[in-house]
C-alpha positions as a Python dict, from the first residue, in 0.01 Angstrom:
ca = {
    (1, 'M'): (0, 0, 0),
    (2, 'A'): (-286, 96, 233),
    (3, 'R'): (-641, 36, 118),
    (4, 'R'): (-881, 327, 121),
    (5, 'R'): (-1198, 284, 323),
    (6, 'K'): (-1524, 299, 137),
    (7, 'R'): (-1733, 604, 221),
    (8, 'K'): (-2060, 520, 395),
    (9, 'S'): (-2363, 699, 260),
    (10, 'R'): (-2558, 882, 530),
    (11, 'R'): (-2880, 832, 338),
    (12, 'R'): (-2823, 456, 326),
    (13, 'Q'): (-2732, 443, 696),
    (14, 'E'): (-3056, 624, 779),
    (15, 'G'): (-3249, 378, 562),
    (16, 'R'): (-3083, 86, 740),
    (17, 'R'): (-3187, 228, 1080),
    (18, 'I'): (-3546, 263, 959),
    (19, 'L'): (-3552, -96, 827),
    (20, 'E'): (-3442, -223, 1170),
    (21, 'C'): (-3788, -120, 1300),
    (22, 'V'): (-3970, -329, 1037),
    (23, 'P'): (-4083, -687, 1120),
    (24, 'Q'): (-3836, -945, 984),
    (25, 'Y'): (-3895, -1298, 860),
    (26, 'S'): (-3618, -1550, 793),
    (27, 'I'): (-3684, -1827, 543),
    (28, 'E'): (-3493, -2078, 331),
    (29, 'S'): (-3529, -2066, -46),
    (30, 'G'): (-3518, -2444, -92),
    (31, 'E'): (-3551, -2541, -458),
    (32, 'D'): (-3697, -2205, -563),
    (33, 'K'): (-3509, -1891, -656),
    (34, 'P'): (-3489, -1653, -358),
    (35, 'V'): (-3741, -1399, -490),
    (36, 'T'): (-3989, -1677, -575),
    (37, 'A'): (-3949, -1826, -227),
    (38, 'A'): (-4013, -1480, -77),
    (39, 'R'): (-4328, -1430, -286),
    (40, 'K'): (-4461, -1776, -198),
    (41, 'F'): (-4395, -1716, 173),
    (42, 'I'): (-4573, -1378, 165),
    (43, 'H'): (-4874, -1534, -8),
    (44, 'A'): (-4886, -1842, 218),
    (45, 'E'): (-4851, -1650, 546),
    (46, 'G'): (-5058, -1348, 441),
    (47, 'I'): (-4789, -1103, 552),
    (48, 'A'): (-4899, -739, 548),
    (49, 'P'): (-4651, -473, 435),
    (50, 'P'): (-4411, -337, 545),
    (51, 'A'): (-4189, -639, 617),
    (52, 'L'): (-3830, -744, 562),
    (53, 'L'): (-3764, -1097, 434),
    (54, 'L'): (-3426, -1263, 480),
    (55, 'V'): (-3406, -1550, 231),
    (56, 'K'): (-3120, -1793, 287),
    (57, 'R'): (-2998, -1911, -53),
    (58, 'N'): (-2721, -2137, 76),
    (59, 'E'): (-2500, -2156, 384),
    (60, 'H'): (-2304, -1845, 279),
    (61, 'T'): (-2558, -1621, 104),
    (62, 'T'): (-2870, -1449, 232),
    (63, 'D'): (-3081, -1223, 12),
    (64, 'R'): (-3278, -938, 169),
    (65, 'Y'): (-3613, -819, 32),
    (66, 'F'): (-3852, -549, 144),
    (67, 'W'): (-4226, -615, 111),
    (68, 'A'): (-4408, -284, 54),
    (69, 'E'): (-4754, -177, -60),
    (70, 'K'): (-4606, -131, -408),
    (71, 'G'): (-4451, -478, -428),
    (72, 'L'): (-4128, -662, -345),
    (73, 'F'): (-3799, -469, -356),
    (74, 'G'): (-3434, -539, -284),
    (75, 'A'): (-3347, -418, 66),
    (76, 'Q'): (-3042, -224, -53),
    (77, 'Y'): (-3257, -21, -294),
    (78, 'V'): (-3500, 56, -10),
    (79, 'E'): (-3216, 163, 221),
    (80, 'E'): (-3097, 413, -38),
    (81, 'N'): (-3445, 534, -136),
    (82, 'H'): (-3645, 496, 187),
    (83, 'F'): (-3812, 834, 134),
    (84, 'L'): (-4007, 688, -163),
    (85, 'F'): (-4200, 446, 62),
    (86, 'P'): (-4498, 594, 253),
    (87, 'S'): (-4508, 311, 509),
    (88, 'L'): (-4147, 383, 607),
    (89, 'K'): (-4224, 753, 649),
    (90, 'V'): (-4488, 660, 907),
    (91, 'M'): (-4241, 428, 1085),
    (92, 'L'): (-3975, 702, 1083),
    (93, 'E'): (-4218, 948, 1242),
    (94, 'T'): (-4323, 702, 1515),
    (95, 'A'): (-3958, 610, 1584),
    (96, 'T'): (-3871, 979, 1613),
    (97, 'E'): (-4162, 1032, 1855),
    (98, 'K'): (-4045, 738, 2069),
    (99, 'L'): (-3690, 877, 2082),
    (100, 'A'): (-3827, 1215, 2186),
    (101, 'L'): (-4029, 1053, 2467),
    (102, 'V'): (-3727, 859, 2591),
    (103, 'A'): (-3512, 1173, 2584),
    (104, 'A'): (-3781, 1369, 2772),
    (105, 'S'): (-3812, 1099, 3040),
    (106, 'R'): (-3435, 1102, 3100),
    (107, 'A'): (-3422, 1481, 3143),
}
């Protein structure tokens, strides 16, 4: 029997495209839980929001977190609800402006 393909949410795809523009940091969790390792890294490095943290838990699993002005969030939640984050709205506007400039230069 054929498997049905899972429907991709347009809102989540748009959120994923926006998060691609955000600075990313890859770290290893070590002995700490992934969220604790992310918080320690943010504090130690003085990272300013917005930022995406990729925390490697083990060789197979990587957890993704979004560092915003409001705190630390799971990246999947942010992809689905990107419109709730003011810093992402600014990034979306600047990305749209850049695309418009590129399109105008090609014409």
